C-alpha positions in Angstrom: -59.2 84.4 43.2 -56.2 83.9 40.8 -55.0 86.1 37.6 -55.0 84.5 34.3 -51.4 83.9 33.6 -49.8 85.2 30.2 -46.1 85.4 28.8 -44.6 87.9 30.2 -43.6 90.7 27.1 -40.1 91.6 27.7 -39.8 94.2 24.7 -43.2 95.7 24.7 -44.2 99.6 24.6 -44.3 102.0 27.8 -47.8 102.6 28.0 -48.8 98.6 27.8 -46.3 98.2 30.7 -47.6 101.4 32.4 -51.0 99.5 32.1 -49.7 95.6 33.2 -51.5 94.6 29.9 -49.4 91.9 27.7 -48.0 94.3 24.6 -48.1 92.6 20.9 -44.8 94.5 20.6 -45.8 95.6 17.0 -44.1 98.3 15.0 -44.4 101.5 15.1 -47.8 101.0 16.9 -48.9 97.9 19.3 -52.6 96.8 18.5 -53.5 97.9 22.1 -52.0 101.7 21.5 -53.7 101.5 17.7 -57.0 101.2 19.1 -57.5 103.3 21.9 -55.9 106.1 20.1 -52.7 106.2 22.8 -49.3 107.4 22.0 -47.2 104.1 21.8 -43.6 104.6 22.8 -41.0 101.7 22.4 -37.8 101.8 24.5 -35.6 100.2 22.1 -35.8 98.2 18.9 -35.2 94.6 19.1 -31.7 93.8 17.3 -31.8 92.7 13.9 -27.7 91.7 14.1 -26.1 90.5 16.7 -23.5 93.1 16.0 -26.3 96.0 16.9 -26.8 97.8 19.7 -28.1 100.9 19.3 -31.3 102.1 21.6 -34.0 103.7 19.7 -37.3 105.1 20.4 -40.7 104.9 17.8 -43.4 107.4 18.7 -46.9 107.7 17.1 -48.6 111.0 18.5 -52.1 111.0 17.7 -53.4 114.3 16.3 -55.3 116.0 18.5 -58.5 118.0 17.9 -58.9 117.1 14.3 -61.9 115.9 13.4 -63.4 115.2 9.9 -65.2 118.2 9.4 -66.4 117.3 5.8 -70.4 117.9 5.6 -72.9 116.7 3.1 -75.6 119.2 2.0 -78.8 117.3 2.5 -82.8 117.9 2.4 -84.1 116.9 5.5 -83.2 117.4 9.3 -82.2 113.9 10.2 -79.0 113.5 12.2 -75.0 112.6 12.3 -74.3 110.3 14.3 -70.4 111.2 15.6 -69.5 108.6 17.8 -65.6 108.9 18.0 -64.2 105.7 18.8 -60.2 106.1 19.3 -60.1 109.8 21.0 -63.1 108.8 23.3 -64.7 112.6 22.5 -68.3 112.6 23.3 -70.9 111.5 21.1 -73.1 113.7 19.4 -75.9 114.7 17.7 -75.6 116.9 14.4 -78.7 118.1 12.8 -78.8 119.1 9.1 -78.3 116.2 7.2 -79.2 112.3 6.8 -76.0 110.7 6.6 -75.0 108.5 9.6 -71.3 109.1 10.6 -69.4 107.1 12.9 -66.5 109.9 12.9 -63.7 108.9 15.0 -59.5 109.7 14.0 -58.6 106.7 13.2 -54.4 105.6 13.0 -52.5 106.9 9.4 -53.4 104.3 6.8 -49.9 102.3 7.3 -49.6 98.2 7.0 -49.3 98.1 10.6 -52.5 99.9 12.1 -55.0 99.0 8.8 -55.3 96.1 6.8 -55.6 95.9 3.3 -58.9 94.7 1.6 -57.2 91.3 0.7 -58.7 88.1 1.8 -56.3 86.0 4.0 -56.7 82.5 5.8 -57.3 84.3 9.3 -60.3 85.7 7.9 -61.4 82.6 7.0 -60.9 81.3 10.3 -62.6 84.1 11.7 -65.5 83.9 9.8 -66.0 79.7 10.0 -65.8 80.4 13.6 -68.4 83.3 13.7 -71.9 82.4 14.8 -74.5 85.2 16.8 -73.8 83.5 20.1 -70.0 84.7 20.0 -71.1 88.0 19.6 -74.5 88.1 21.4 -74.2 84.9 24.1 -77.0 86.0 26.6 -79.4 85.3 23.7 -81.6 82.3 23.7 -79.9 79.1 22.2 -83.0 78.5 20.1 -82.1 81.6 18.1 -78.8 81.4 17.1 -78.8 79.3 14.0 -81.4 81.4 12.8 -79.8 85.1 13.5 -76.3 83.8 12.2 -78.0 83.5 8.8 -79.8 86.5 8.6 -76.2 88.0 10.2 -74.3 86.1 7.7 -77.0 87.5 4.9 -76.8 90.7 5.5 -72.8 91.0 5.6 -72.5 90.3 2.2 -74.0 93.1 1.3 -72.4 95.8 4.1 -68.5 95.1 4.2 -68.4 97.1 7.1 -70.6 94.9 9.3 -68.3 92.0 7.8 -65.6 93.3 9.1 -66.9 94.3 12.1 -68.2 90.2 12.1 -64.5 88.8 11.8 -63.0 91.4 14.1 -65.6 89.6 17.4 -65.1 86.5 16.4 -61.1 87.0 16.5 -61.6 88.6 19.5 -63.7 85.6 20.8 -60.5 83.1 19.7 -58.2 85.4 21.3 -59.8 84.0 24.7 -60.2 80.6 23.7 -56.7 80.0 22.7 -54.5 82.1 24.9 -51.4 80.7 23.4 -52.0 82.5 20.2 -53.9 85.4 22.1 -51.6 88.1 20.6 -52.2 87.2 17.0 -56.1 87.0 18.0 -56.3 90.4 19.2 -53.8 92.4 16.9 -56.1 91.1 13.9 -58.9 92.3 15.9 -58.3 95.9 16.6 -57.6 96.2 12.9 -60.7 94.8 11.6 -62.4 96.6 13.5 -60.5 99.9 12.6 -61.1 99.0 9.2 -64.6 98.5 9.0 -65.0 102.1 10.6 -63.2 103.0 7.9 -65.1 101.8 5.3 -68.4 102.7 7.0 -66.9 106.3 7.3 -66.1 106.6 3.2 -69.7 105.1 2.1 -71.8 108.6 4.3 -74.6 106.0 4.9 -78.3 106.8 4.9 -80.3 104.9 7.3 -83.0 103.8 5.9 -85.3 100.2 5.5 -82.8 99.0 3.3 -79.4 99.0 6.0 -80.9 99.5 9.3 -80.7 96.4 9.9 -77.4 96.4 9.2 -76.3 99.4 10.9 -78.0 98.1 14.3 -75.8 95.1 14.3 -72.6 97.3 13.2 -73.0 99.4 15.7 -73.9 96.7 18.6 -70.4 94.4 17.7 -68.4 97.7 17.7 -69.8 97.9 21.5 -69.7 95.0 22.4 -65.9 94.9 21.0 -65.4 98.1 23.4 -67.0 96.5 26.2 -64.6 93.0 26.5 -61.5 95.2 25.6 -62.9 97.7 28.7 -63.2 94.6 30.8 -60.1 93.1 29.9 -58.0 95.7 30.6 -58.8 96.8 34.0 -56.0 97.6 36.2 -54.6 99.1 39.5 -54.5 102.8 38.4 -58.0 104.2 39.6 -57.5 107.2 37.2 -56.8 105.0 33.9 -59.9 102.9 34.7 -62.1 105.6 34.9 -61.0 107.0 31.6 -61.4 104.1 29.9 -64.6 103.1 31.3 -66.1 106.5 30.4 -64.4 106.3 27.2 -66.5 103.1 26.7 -69.8 105.0 27.5 -69.3 107.7 25.4 -68.4 105.8 22.3 -71.1 103.0 23.1 -73.9 105.3 24.0 -73.5 106.3 19.6 -75.8 102.7 19.6 -78.2 104.3 21.1 -78.3 106.8 18.9 -78.3 104.6 16.3 -81.2 102.9 17.4 -83.2 105.9 18.5 -83.1 107.1 14.9 -84.2 104.1 13.3 -86.3 102.2 15.4 -89.0 103.0 12.9 -87.3 101.2 9.8 -86.2 98.6 12.4 -89.7 97.3 14.0 -90.4 96.3 9.9 -87.1 94.7 9.8 -86.4 91.1 10.1 -83.5 91.7 12.9 -86.9 92.6 15.3 -87.3 89.4 16.5 -83.4 89.6 17.7 -83.2 92.7 19.6 -81.7 92.8 22.6 -82.3 96.5 22.8 -85.9 96.7 23.9 -85.0 97.8 27.5 -83.2 100.8 26.0 -86.6 101.9 24.0 -89.3 100.7 26.7 -87.9 100.6 30.1 -89.2 98.3 32.9 -89.9 99.1 36.2 -87.7 98.2 39.2 -89.8 95.3 41.6 -87.3 93.8 44.0 -85.7 95.1 47.4 -82.1 94.2 46.9 -81.4 97.9 46.4 -83.5 99.8 48.5 -80.9 100.9 51.2 -79.0 101.9 48.5 -81.9 104.1 47.5 -82.6 105.6 50.8 -78.9 106.4 51.2 -79.0 108.0 47.7 -81.7 110.2 48.7 -80.7 111.1 52.4 -78.0 112.5 50.7 -77.6 116.6 51.7 -75.4 117.5 48.8 -77.3 116.9 45.8 -79.7 119.1 43.9 -82.3 118.0 42.8 -81.5 116.9 39.4 -78.7 115.2 40.1 -80.4 113.0 42.6 -83.2 111.8 39.5 -79.9 110.9 37.7 -78.4 108.7 40.5 -81.8 107.3 41.4 -82.7 106.7 37.5 -79.3 104.6 37.9 -80.2 102.4 40.9 -83.7 101.7 39.4 -81.9 100.3 36.2 -79.9 98.4 38.5 -82.8 97.2 40.2 -84.4 95.8 37.0 -81.3 94.0 35.7 -81.1 92.0 39.1 -85.2 91.5 38.7 -84.1 90.1 34.9 -81.5 87.6 36.3 -83.5 86.4 38.9 -86.4 86.1 37.2 -87.4 82.3 35.2 -89.3 83.5 32.4 -86.8 86.4 30.8 -84.1 83.9 30.2 -83.4 85.6 26.4 -82.6 88.5 27.5 -81.5 87.6 31.6 -77.8 89.0 30.7 -79.3 92.0 29.1 -78.6 94.9 31.6 -75.4 93.6 32.3 -74.3 94.9 28.9 -76.8 98.3 28.8 -76.9 99.7 31.9 -74.0 102.3 31.3 -76.2 103.4 28.3 -79.4 103.0 29.0 -78.1 105.7 31.9 -78.4 109.5 31.6 -75.5 111.2 29.8 -75.2 113.1 33.5 -74.3 110.4 35.2 -71.3 109.4 33.2 -70.3 112.8 34.3 -70.5 112.4 37.9 -68.5 109.5 37.0 -66.0 111.3 36.2 -66.0 114.0 39.0 -65.7 111.0 41.4 -68.9 112.4 42.9 -69.1 109.7 45.8 -73.2 108.6 45.5 -72.2 108.2 41.6 -68.8 105.3 42.3 -71.2 103.9 45.0 -73.8 103.0 42.7 -71.1 102.1 40.0 -70.2 99.5 42.3 -73.2 97.9 42.5 -73.0 97.6 38.8 -70.4 95.0 39.7 -73.2 92.7 40.9 -74.3 92.5 37.2 -71.3 91.3 36.1 -70.8 88.9 38.5 -73.9 87.2 38.0 -72.8 87.2 34.0 -69.6 85.9 34.6 -70.2 82.7 32.9 -70.1 85.2 29.4 -66.9 85.0 27.7 -67.0 88.6 27.3 -67.4 89.5 31.3 -66.1 86.3 33.1 -64.2 87.7 36.2 -64.7 91.3 35.4 -67.3 91.7 38.2 -64.9 91.3 40.5 -62.0 92.9 39.5 -64.2 96.0 38.7 -65.8 96.0 42.5 -62.1 96.2 43.3 -61.0 99.2 41.2 -63.9 101.2 42.6 -63.5 100.3 46.2 -60.0 101.3 45.7 -60.8 104.7 44.4 -63.6 105.4 47.1 -61.9 104.1 50.3 -62.8 102.8 53.4 -65.2 106.0 54.0 -68.0 104.1 52.2 -67.7 100.6 53.5 -71.0 100.5 55.4 -72.7 101.7 51.9 -70.6 98.4 49.9 -71.0 95.9 52.3 -74.4 94.7 50.1 -72.2 94.6 47.2 -69.3 92.9 48.8 -70.9 90.1 49.8 -72.7 89.6 46.5 -69.4 89.4 44.1 -66.4 89.2 47.1 -68.4 86.8 49.7 -69.1 86.9 53.2 -65.1 86.7 54.1 -63.6 89.1 52.1 -64.4 92.7 54.1 -61.3 95.2 53.6 -60.2 93.6 50.7 -59.8 96.7 48.3 -56.6 95.3 46.0 -56.5 92.5 43.6 -54.7 89.4 44.1 
């Protein structure tokens, strides 16, 4: 399978060159580095005149260990949701407040990193392009028109939701129009950062009036992060695992919002369209496809009881996803588990992936099957193929027997022994 072609970025930053992704060459920090909160270094600045030959280096350094520490005194022990989107730190729940707050140390407010609130023609294009199925392409098409109307109505009341809508719409246009993808990606990242800034500034109290908008907002951020993570899959295994674990940590914030507002959501206008019931109501696995994987994990001698249960639960959720994809009567949520498997797992499983526990990595490799089955969706495309390449390269040849089934499903029966991206 050939990689997608793109015009070479000759003046891109060092970080994008190291990660083998196209840089938009924006100064002082490119869009990729802004959204992932990486240090953005440029080797040289394009000459402004024919005689200019001085080499300069621009560095944007992210403050380390800094978070919003302002607290609001509140009468009730509800939850502050802190999902550090750009820093990639572990989302955490803090008792003692009834405010929901996305805490993320965003770049300094400059013209290059955070856009002004002024509406421009690009925003109009993104708004006209937006449909609910852009953000949630796996939803049954019968719901699309009504769901789009509902989200547009909510966005008129909550600017942070509107900006998140525009951001995912711009991200979709970057896929549809690769010749101008750099422009759309830059707009998408800036709109997303601006949405988070607005959301944080409101110190939102989750109740029946805003729970639907908050759920949609967290979902849109999660989808945006997923697209970025899958699009940036690269040949360096360490970077790949770091990006994946960062995505999981942030996206778990969506689960926190859903759990904290579930009693409101069940009476809200968004309830018929929710695709996140798998988080609250886990289903039993039925199919036999992963039985060999389950047996291998159970027979592992080096796992204590807690780790064994975490790994087996992850296998069960994978089988639930396979069951959904093979069952004709579950079309509205057919690809649901491809999007939520990572956050449905216990947080401990993500820790095991970080630690490169072989059993966790073998299970993670099998997640590629869910991605591969959902390859018709724009947010996923060929990610399953590339995802499996990455995990196989990290594990090496020692686990060939454990990976035989998933390799056969994703690469095909004649691809054994292949571990590098073509």
